[in-house]
C-alpha positions as CSV (number, residue, x, y, z in Angstrom):
1,M,0.0,0.1,0.1
2,S,1.4,3.4,-0.9
3,E,2.1,5.4,2.2
4,G,-0.8,7.9,2.8
5,W,-3.3,6.2,0.4
6,P,-6.8,6.6,2.0
7,P,-8.0,3.8,3.7
8,A,-11.6,4.5,2.2
9,L,-10.3,3.6,-1.2
10,E,-9.7,-0.1,-1.2
11,R,-7.5,-0.9,-4.1
12,G,-6.6,-4.1,-6.2
13,E,-4.6,-4.9,-9.4
14,A,-3.8,-7.7,-11.5
15,G,-1.7,-8.1,-14.7
16,L,0.0,-10.3,-17.2
17,T,3.1,-9.8,-19.2
18,H,3.1,-10.6,-23.0
19,E,4.5,-14.2,-23.5
20,G,8.3,-14.1,-24.1
21,E,8.8,-10.5,-22.6
22,G,10.6,-9.8,-19.6
23,R,9.0,-6.4,-18.8
24,T,5.3,-5.3,-19.1
25,G,4.4,-2.1,-20.9
26,D,1.2,-1.7,-18.6
27,V,1.5,0.1,-15.4
28,A,-0.7,1.3,-12.6
29,V,-0.1,4.0,-10.3
30,F,-1.9,4.6,-7.1
31,A,-0.7,7.9,-5.6
32,P,-2.1,9.8,-2.7
33,C,-2.9,13.4,-3.3
34,R,-4.3,16.3,-1.4
35,R,-7.9,15.4,-2.1
36,G,-7.6,11.7,-1.7
37,G,-6.0,9.3,-4.3
38,L,-5.2,9.4,-8.0
39,V,-5.1,6.2,-10.0
40,A,-3.4,6.1,-13.4
41,V,-3.3,3.3,-15.8
42,I,-0.7,3.6,-18.5
43,D,-0.2,1.5,-21.5
44,G,3.0,1.9,-23.6
45,L,2.5,1.2,-27.1
46,G,3.2,-2.4,-28.2
47,H,4.8,-4.6,-25.5
48,G,8.3,-5.3,-24.3
49,G,11.1,-3.1,-23.2
50,F,10.3,0.1,-25.3
51,A,6.7,-0.2,-24.2
52,A,7.9,-0.6,-20.6
53,D,10.3,2.5,-20.9
54,A,7.4,4.7,-22.1
55,A,5.0,3.5,-19.5
56,E,7.4,3.9,-16.6
57,A,8.4,7.5,-17.9
58,A,4.7,8.3,-17.7
59,A,4.3,6.8,-14.1
60,T,7.5,8.8,-12.8
61,V,5.7,12.2,-13.9
62,V,2.3,11.2,-12.5
63,R,4.0,10.3,-9.0
64,A,6.2,13.4,-9.0
65,Q,3.2,15.9,-10.2
66,V,0.1,14.1,-8.7
67,D,-1.4,17.3,-7.3
68,D,-0.9,19.4,-10.6
69,P,-4.0,20.1,-12.5
70,P,-5.2,17.4,-14.9
71,H,-4.2,19.2,-18.1
72,D,-1.0,20.2,-16.9
73,L,-0.3,16.6,-15.8
74,L,-1.2,15.4,-19.3
75,E,1.1,18.0,-20.8
76,A,4.0,17.1,-18.6
77,C,3.6,13.3,-19.6
78,H,3.1,14.4,-23.2
79,R,6.6,16.1,-22.9
80,A,8.3,13.3,-21.2
81,L,7.3,10.8,-23.6
82,R,8.2,12.6,-26.8
83,H,11.5,10.4,-27.3
84,T,9.8,7.2,-26.3
85,R,7.4,4.8,-28.2
86,G,4.4,6.7,-26.7
87,A,1.7,5.6,-24.3
88,V,-2.1,6.0,-23.6
89,M,-3.4,6.7,-20.3
90,T,-6.6,7.1,-18.1
91,L,-6.4,9.0,-14.8
92,V,-9.1,9.0,-12.0
93,W,-8.8,11.4,-9.0
94,L,-10.8,10.4,-6.1
95,D,-11.9,12.9,-3.5
96,V,-12.7,11.2,-0.5
97,A,-14.1,14.1,1.5
98,S,-16.5,15.4,-1.2
99,R,-17.3,11.9,-2.3
100,S,-16.7,12.5,-5.9
101,L,-14.4,11.6,-8.6
102,E,-12.9,13.3,-11.7
103,W,-11.5,11.3,-14.6
104,T,-10.2,11.9,-18.1
105,G,-7.6,10.3,-20.6
106,V,-5.9,10.0,-23.7
107,G,-6.3,6.6,-25.9
108,N,-7.8,3.4,-25.2
109,V,-7.3,2.6,-21.5
110,E,-10.9,1.6,-20.6
111,A,-12.5,2.8,-17.3
112,R,-15.9,1.9,-15.7
113,L,-17.8,3.1,-12.5
114,V,-19.8,0.1,-11.5
115,R,-22.6,1.0,-8.9
116,S,-25.2,-1.6,-7.8
117,G,-28.5,-1.3,-9.6
118,T,-27.2,1.0,-12.4
119,R,-25.7,0.7,-15.7
120,P,-21.7,1.2,-15.6
121,S,-20.7,4.8,-16.8
122,S,-17.3,5.9,-18.5
123,P,-15.4,9.0,-18.9
124,V,-15.1,10.8,-22.1
125,V,-11.7,9.8,-23.4
126,L,-10.3,11.2,-26.7
127,G,-8.1,9.4,-29.2
128,G,-4.4,10.2,-29.2
129,V,-1.1,9.2,-27.7
130,L,1.1,10.7,-25.2
131,G,4.4,11.6,-26.7
132,M,2.8,12.1,-30.2
133,N,-0.5,13.9,-30.4
134,L,-2.3,15.2,-27.2
135,P,-5.9,16.1,-27.6
136,R,-7.5,18.6,-25.2
137,A,-8.8,16.1,-22.8
138,R,-12.3,16.4,-21.3
139,L,-12.5,16.2,-17.4
140,T,-15.7,14.7,-16.1
141,T,-16.8,14.8,-12.5
142,V,-19.2,12.0,-10.8
143,A,-20.6,11.8,-7.4
144,L,-19.4,8.7,-5.4
145,E,-21.6,6.4,-3.3
146,P,-20.4,3.8,-0.8
147,G,-19.6,0.5,-2.7
148,D,-18.9,2.2,-6.0
149,T,-16.2,0.1,-7.7
150,I,-13.9,1.9,-10.5
151,V,-12.2,-0.5,-12.9
152,L,-9.6,0.5,-15.4
153,A,-8.3,-1.9,-17.9
154,T,-5.7,-1.7,-20.8
155,D,-6.4,-3.0,-24.3
156,G,-5.1,-6.7,-23.3
157,V,-8.4,-6.9,-21.6
158,A,-11.5,-7.2,-23.6
159,A,-13.7,-4.0,-23.4
160,D,-16.8,-5.8,-22.5
161,F,-15.3,-6.7,-19.0
162,S,-18.4,-4.8,-17.0
163,E,-20.2,-8.2,-16.5
164,A,-17.3,-9.6,-14.3
165,V,-17.5,-6.8,-11.9
166,D,-19.4,-7.5,-8.5
167,S,-19.1,-4.2,-6.8
168,G,-19.9,-6.2,-3.5
169,R,-16.6,-7.9,-3.7
170,P,-13.1,-6.9,-2.5
171,A,-11.1,-4.7,-5.0
172,Q,-8.4,-7.5,-5.5
173,E,-10.9,-10.2,-6.2
174,V,-12.6,-8.1,-8.8
175,A,-9.2,-7.2,-10.5
176,E,-8.3,-11.0,-10.6
177,R,-11.7,-11.9,-11.9
178,V,-11.9,-9.3,-14.7
179,L,-8.3,-10.4,-15.7
180,E,-9.0,-14.1,-15.6
181,R,-12.2,-13.8,-17.6
182,H,-11.4,-11.0,-20.0
183,A,-7.6,-11.0,-20.9
184,K,-7.1,-11.3,-24.6
185,G,-3.8,-13.3,-24.3
186,N,-2.0,-11.5,-27.1
187,D,-0.6,-8.4,-25.3
188,D,0.2,-7.1,-21.9
189,A,-2.8,-6.9,-19.8
190,L,-3.6,-5.0,-16.6
191,V,-6.6,-4.2,-14.4
192,A,-6.5,-1.7,-11.6
193,V,-9.5,-1.4,-9.2
194,V,-10.6,1.0,-6.6
195,R,-13.7,0.4,-4.1
196,F,-15.1,3.3,-2.2
197,L,-15.6,2.2,1.2
198,A,-16.7,5.3,3.0
199,Q,-20.1,5.0,5.3
């Protein structure tokens, strides 16, 4: 557990490295911030060492600049990745006190908010690649309710994973279940989960 990570945000993570590769290009960052916690899931283009280098470069920026405004943080990642293969990324800021989240992203890292009794919701994420072409990201704010489960998954996971998410189960169990049922098997794959536990 990251030092300072809010106890109200239960987290889980599960991943697979592409067969034959020693490093993964899919990285999750769980970083405490002023308003609660930031979750970033980063997918370096392709797989192997060059993809891992790109993802780790973005992760380093996210950890160092976690409290920057969203557009500034994306710009900083974009600059840091200009001499890499590039990466896509989705970011979720979770504000425990106000019971809300903000999310945005660039590229095809899928994200879902799963709440019992309602259809899953997703952020507006525009096409692009950090390090190559950065669109003006759209930031969306959503109210949080106890038991809400936020799931982020790279493109090594089939996009129809919502059916495997049971918001009543622990975050780690949800991550493992989504990966087991929906990993494509032809790329790196990563699932990151946060469950809001506040009463």
